[in-house]
N, C-alpha and C positions, 0 to 999 in steps of 0.2 A: 395508453391511459385514456379511459373513457371520459374523464373529466377534463381532457386537455383543451377543448374549446373554451371552457370556463377559465382555465389557467391562462391561456393567451389573452382572453378578454381583460382579465385582471392585470396582467402585465402591461398591456397597452394603456389601461386606465392609470396605473401607477406611473408609467413613463410620462403621460400627458400632464398629470397633476404635479409631479415632482420636478419635471424637466431633466430627469436622469434616465439614460438608456437602461432598459430592464429586459432580461432574457432568461431562458430556462436551460439548465444543464442536467444531464443524466448523472448516475452515480459513478461515471468514469471521467467526468469533467467536460464532456462534449456538449455543444449546443444541440438541442434535440427538438426544437419547435418543428411541427409539420410544415410550417411556412418558413423553414430555415432560410430559403433564398431571399425572403423579404427582410431577414435580420441583417442589419447593417451596423457593424461596430463603429465606434467613434473614429474620425479620421486619424487621430493619433494612433489608435490601436491598429488600424488598417496598415499603416506603415510598418509597425512592429511585426505584424503577422505575415508580412510578405516572405519572411524567412521561416521555413517549416519548423526549425528547431525552436525558434522564439514563439511560434504559435503553440507548440507543445508546452512551453513554459507557462504560457497564459492558462492553458487548460489545467495544468497541475496546480496553479495558484487558485483557480476557482474550486478545484476539487478539495484542496486543503481547507479553504474557507468553509465548504459545505460540511466537511468532517468535523471541524471545530464547532460549527453551529449545531450540528447534531449532538456533539459531546456536551455542550453547555446548555442546550435546550433554549437557545435564543438566537437572535440575529448576530452575525459575527462581522465586524468591520476589520478590514485588512488592507495592507499595501500590496499591490501586485509587484512582480519582479522588476518593473520599469518605473516604479515610484508613484503610481497613481492609486487612488483609494477606491475600493469597492466594498459592498456589504452583501451578505448572502443569508438566506433563510431556508431551512430545510423543510421539505414536504415528506412526511413520514407515513409509510404504509406497513402494517403488520410489525410495528416496533422498529422498523429499519428505514434508513434513508432511501427513498425512491427516486427523487429528483430534487432540485433546488432552484430557487429564484435568486438571480444575481442582478444587482444594480450597480452602475458605474460605467465609465470612470468619472471621478471628480477630483478636485484638489481641496485639501483642508487648510492650505496656506496659499497666499498669493503666488503667482508664477515666479515673480522675482525672488521670493523667499524660499521657494521649493528647492529641495536638493536633487532635482531630477537630473541635472547634467552629470553630477558625480555618479549617480546610480547608472545612468546610461553608459558612461565610460567603463564602469566596472563590468557591464554586460557585453563589452566588445563592439559597440556601435562606432561607426566611423564619424569623423568630424562632420562630413556632409550630411549623414543621416541625423546627427544630433541637431544641426542647424535647421533642417527641415522639420524635425519634431518640435523644436522650440517655436517655430511658426504656428504649428497646430496647437501648442500648449495654451495659447491665448483663447482658444475655442473650448477648452475644457472648463465646465462650470465649477465655480468655487462656492463652497458652503462652510461655515464655521463648524467646529466639532459638535456643539450642542444641537445644531440643526440636523447634522448627520445622524446623531444618536436617535433623534425623533423619527427621522425617515426610516432608519433601520427597524425601529419598533413597529412602524406601520407595515413594512414589508413582512415582518415576522407574523403579524396578525393575519395578513393575507395568506401566508403559507400555512398557518394553523387552520384557517378556514378550508383550504384545499386538502389538508391532511385528513379532515373529517369526511371528505367525499369518497365514494367507492371507486377508486381508480382501477384501471385494467391491470391484470396480473399475467399478461401474455408472456412477457420476458421472464418473469419469475417462474412461470410454468415450464418454459423451455429449459431453463437451468435446472429446475426441479426434476424433470423427466430424464434429462441427460445424466444427472447424478444417480437417479434411481436405477437406470439401466446399467451404469457402472457398478453399483452396489450389488445388483442382481447377478452380474457376472462373477463378482468376487464370492458371493454366497454359493453359487453353483460350483465354483472351484473348491470351496471348503467342503461342500457335500461330497464331491467326487473323491476327495482325499479321506473323508471320514470312513473308518473301517480299515483303511490301508495303513494308517499310522495314527498314533495318538496325537490329537491336536491341542496344543497349549497356547496360552495367550502370546501373540507374536511380539515379544519384547524387542526383537531385533528391528521390526518394522516401526515400532514406537520410537526407538532411538534414531532410526533413519528419518522419520517424520520430523523430529525435533531438530535434526541437523539441517533439513531443508528450510525450516522456519528461521533458524539462526542466520542463514545466508540469503534469505529472502526469495527462495525458489517456490513461487506460489503454485505453478503447474505441477511440479514434482510432488509437492506436499499434498495437493488434492488427490492425486492418484493413490498415494499411500493411505491417506485418511479414509478413502472409500473402502479400502481393504480392511482397515482396522474396524471401521464401523460394521462392515459385513460380519466380521468375527463376533463383535459384541452382540449384534442382533441374533446371530445364529445360536450362540451359547446361552442367551438370556431367555429364549423361548418367547412367550407372550408376556413376560414380566416387564411392564413399562417402567415401573419405579426402579428396577434394577438397571435398566438401560440408562435412565436418567442419572443414576448414581455414577455409573462408569463414565458417562459422557462428561459429567461435572469434573471428575478427576482428570479427564483428558484436557478439558478447557484450562484447568490450573496448570497442567504441564505445558500447554501451548503458550500460555502467558509467560511462564518462566523462560521458555526458549526465546520468546520475543525480547524479553529483558536482556538475556545473555547476548542477543544479536545487536543490542544497542538502542532498543526502543525506549521512549520516555516512560519512566516509572509511573508518574502521575496519570498519564493517559491509559496505560495498561491496567492499573489497579481500578480505575474508573470503569473501563470496559468490562473487566472481569466481574465486578459486582453486578453490572447491568445484565451480562449474559447468564450468570448463574441464577439470577432471579427469574429471567425469562424461561430458562429450561424447566424450572419448577412448574410453570404454568402451561407447558405444552401437553397436548392430548393424544398425540400419535407418534409412531416411530418415524414416519415420513417427515413430520415437522421438526423432529429432533435432528434428523440427518441433514436437513436443509439449513437449519440454524447453525449446526456444527461447521458446515462448509463456509458460511458467512463469517463465523468467528475466526476460522483459520485464515481466511483472506484478509480480514481486518488486522489481525495480529501480524501477518506477514508484511502488510503495507507499513505498519508502525515500525518495523525494523529499519526502514529507510528514513524515519523521522521526518514526516512531511512538513514539519515546522520550517525547514530550510527550503522553501519552495523555489527560491531563485536558482538553486543548484540541483534540484531533485532529478531533472531529466538527465543532467550530466552524470549524476551518481548512478542512476539506473543503467545508463549505457556502459559506464566503466565497470560496474559490478557484473553485468551480463557478460562483458568481454572477458573478465577474469574467470568467471565460471566456465566459459567455453574453452579457455586456454591455460587453466591453472597447471596442467600437466606438462606444459612447455617451459622453456627458459624465458619467462616473461619478467619484466621489471617495470619500474615506475615510468621510465622514459617511453617504453613501448605502449603502455596503456594510455599515457598522456597523448601520444600521437593518435591513438585510436579515437580519442574524444576531442581532438583538435585544440589542445591546450599546451602551453609551455609546461615542462616538468615541474618547475618551481611553483607556478600558480596552481596546477593540478594537485600537487602535494598538499598545499595549504588548504584548498577547498575540501579535499578528501578527508583530511584530519578533522576539519571543523564539522563536516557533516556526519562522518561515521564514528567520531569520538575515539578514533585510534589511527595510527599512521598506516601507510600503504602496506609496508612489509608485514606488520602485525596481522592485518586483515587477510593478506594473501596466505600467510602461514596458517591462520585459523581455518581458512577455506580448504587448504591442502590437508590439514590434520583431520578435518571432518570427513573428507573423502577417503582418507587412509583407513579410518575405522572400519569401513565396510570391507576393504581388502584384507585387513588383519584377521577377519573371521574365517578366511580361507587359509588353513594351516599349511597347505601345500606351497603357498607363495613365500619365498624367502624374504626377510625384512629388507634386504637391499633392493629387491624387485619392487616391493611395496613403495619404498621411498622413491624409486625412479619413476614409477607410474603416476605419482601425484606431483612430480616436479622437483623433488629434492635430488640434487646431484651427489650428495654425500650422506651416507647412512648415519654416521655419527651425529651430523647436524640435525637430521630428521629426528633422531632419538632425543636430542637435547630440546628441540622445539616441542615435540610431542609431550615430553615430560613436563615442560613448563606450562603448557596449556591444559593438560589433562590430569596432571598430578600423579602420573604413573608412567612407566615405560611402555613402549609398544609391545614388548614381549609379555609383560604382566597383563596388559590389556587383552592380549590374545588368549592368555591362559584363563582369564576370567570371563571370556566370551563377551566382552564389552559390557559387563554388568557394573563396572565402576563409573 
């Protein structure tokens, strides 16, 4: 960011005049100041962040705040996973979140009235750690809510000023060129096949993409998305408006997949409206491809419902473990051990965050994976069931029919078009 010296200057000025620590995070939630070694979090936060997993929780909380600030177009005030208050303001470049200014921590109620102890116990801190943190709590500044609202408004005005500056696009360019190289490879593969076989729209790839979105597999979705866009680009020739139309249709499909994966409807519909409007304003194929990648990433993030920031790191780890081991005999107890929680507490948190219980999500994951195998008619149904973790074919059929509204055999006959 070429404007970063100005960003740092304004952060220091804001911190001095408000008495609240102020720092910069990137669009992944990490502190990104070039002078990051000089950034010193509050003593309360330093104790919390000694544990790597808790440090990740803090980063996810800041990221969640920046997403909400971008969504609402104003500063966003939020409680961190450990009970303290922060506010964040987005810096926008090319209609998207580039980085964000974060201020905090503070208290909006006096230490004796704050519910910090209860929150800390829920986060698994020891009695010794809680006592030490209570000693630091007296050093956390206190501001009443109206003052916090005013300070958040000033931070947003600062971020809005920075949004108008011409920031560096080096990181965006890196992502852009990596994506273009991937799409170019897909295009060449399509051209090599042209003439050897009639090439139709890759509906099977579209279904696979939607499956990846539903289970939150961002890397897998990106690979498939590049291939689909390569096909759209190849078949549309130089017709930019046709490409826009096909991409808009794809955005709607992606949003539906995110909703099916458990994303918040209000958030998805808001983003959908924003992205469809932006696509209409784009002037080149490259810009469309880059935006489509960002849309996919955001919708995939929304599947994990970042509103539950206290447990988002836990859910990421649990779902990643399930994706890697769904074909094995895994159960709730095994996954709970993998994320270092008791089965009962993990079950409660999982259901709260994912809006379904553990076994339902595991079955959904296995069924989505089975759909790809069912397209191979040489595989017996009993083998398909076994490969995705079902020990009994009849149970697999029962679960599949419940989730897909058709039997595995009928799904195979229709080539997955249902």
